[in-house]
N, C-alpha and C positions, 0 to 999 in steps of 0.2 A: 471574419475572426471567431473562431471556436473557441470557448471557454473552459478550463481546466479549474477546477476544484480539489485540493489535495488534502486528506485527512491524515494525521500522524499522530504518534503518542510519545516518541522519543527524541533520537538525536537528529535525524531529517536527513540522513545522507541521501534516502532515495528522491525525497522532497526536492533538495539541492538540486541533485543530478537532473531532474525533470525541469525544474524553473531553469537552470541553464541550458537544456537542451531546446527549449521553446524560446529563451531569449530572442530579441530579434528574430523571430520567424513571422511570415505574413500568413499561416494558415491558424495557428494556435498559441495561447498564452496561458500560463498559471496565473488566475486571477486573483485566488483566494486560498490560503491554508488556514485549516482548522485543527487544532488540537484539545484534547480532554486533560492535557497535562499542562499547569499552568508555569510549568519550573522545564519544560521540554526545551531541548537545545535546541530543536526546529525554530523555535521563536526567534533565537539570536541569528541564525542564519537568515531567516527571510527577512530580518531588519537588514542586515547586511546587502541582501540581494534587492532590496527595497520593494517587497512583495507583501501585500497586506495579511497580518496573520492575527488571529484572533483565538482566544481559548474559551472552553465552555464548560460547564458541570453537567454533571448526571441528570439533574432537574430538567435543564434546558433541551437536554437530548432527548430524554424518556419521557418525561411526566408533561412537557409542554410541546407547544411546535414551534419553539423559538429558532432552533437550527433550521429546520425546515422551513419556515419563513423566510431567513436569511437565503438558504440555498435558492429557494423562488425567486429572491429578488436579483440574486446575481445571475439567474439562467446559465447553469453550466450543461456543457454539452456533454462532459463525462467527469464524474466524481471517481477519484482514484484513491484507495486506500494503500497508503507506503507507510506499514509499520504501526497501523491503528489497531489496538488491542481491546477496543470493545464491540460488541456485537451491535451490528446496525439495526434500527427500529424499522419495524415493517411500515410505518407511516412515510420514511423517508425512501424504501425500498419501493413503494408501492407508486409514488409520485416520479420516481425516475427508472423506470423499468428499463432493464437493460443497459444503464448509462452507470452503473456503479461497478468498479472492478477492483480484485485486491491482488495483491503478490503474496505469495506464501514460499517460506524457505525451504520446501520439500517438495518431492514429487508425490502430488496427489493423487489418489486418495490417501496415501501413506504418510502418517507423522501429521494429520490434521485435526481439526477440533478445539475445543475449549481448553485453553493453557498451553496449547503446543505453538510455541512462537518463540523466535532468536533462538537462544543457545539450548533451549529445553530439546528443541527440534534437533540440533546437532549433535548434542549429548548422546540422543535416542538414537540416532542413525548410528554413531560409531560404537554403542552399547549392543545393538543387534548386529553389528559388522555387517553393514550394508556395503556394496560393492559401487554402489553409486548413489546421488542424491542430486538435487536440482532446483530449480523453481518453477513454482506454477503460477500463472495469471490468470484469472477465474473471476466470472461474474459475481456478484454477490447475492446471495438470497438470503431466505429466513434463518437459515443455519450455518455454523461455524464452517467456513471452507467446503461447502457442499455445491457451490453454483457451477454452472457450465465450464469446464475449461476451457480458455481461450489458446494458450500457448504453454509450451513446456521446453526448459531447456537442462541438460544432463551435465555432470561431471563425475568422472571417477572419484570414489574415495578407497584410498589406499588402506590396508592394514595398520601401517604404521601412523594414520592422520590422527589426529587430536580434534577434539570438538571443534577448538579454534582454528585449527587448520580447515575444517569442512565450513566454518564460518566465511573464510576468507576467499574461497573457492566460489560459495554461492555468494557473496558480495560481488566478487566480478562478473557473475553472469547478471544480477541485478542491473548492476552499472551498465553493461551492454545492452541487454536487450527491453528493459523496463521503458525507456522512452522510444524505442522504435515501435513496441507494440503500442501503447498508446499513440503514436501517430497514426499508425495504420488504422485503429480505431475510429480515429476522427475523420477519416475520407470517406 
């Protein structure tokens, strides 16, 4: 059985989708969800889904090895960032090389980097009159959104689309593709 640990900062729709996808599978399961936000809705989702979820602060993540030790104790085969907004520390990246992935709501390298998440990305796509957008699943390295690309899926952006319209299209792509890519990486 392969173990998945998810990091999330917000509502947790991608985390919930992954938990449900791997529920009752014999090849992998989500064993832990970690969040940097003690008020994140992902904590409520995990409670309902009976998955262990913990929150941590900046000190535990950046100034000590507390989060690293927790990860080492659960021995994840894959660490999945699903709407996690903090830059990942180098000590964790070094301990789990090519075992940390992220999903980004745009076609990288466009619209990546610090501060480019959620509606910020979708608004930029609309303002710049892009004809398409999509999702990028990539490995995590020391720089925001610059790790090797694993998978991309595209959607059309119409001239009449609002940022909310783009967000809904991106959400559909995330729900469809993210669990399948995670499963493929665990083979």
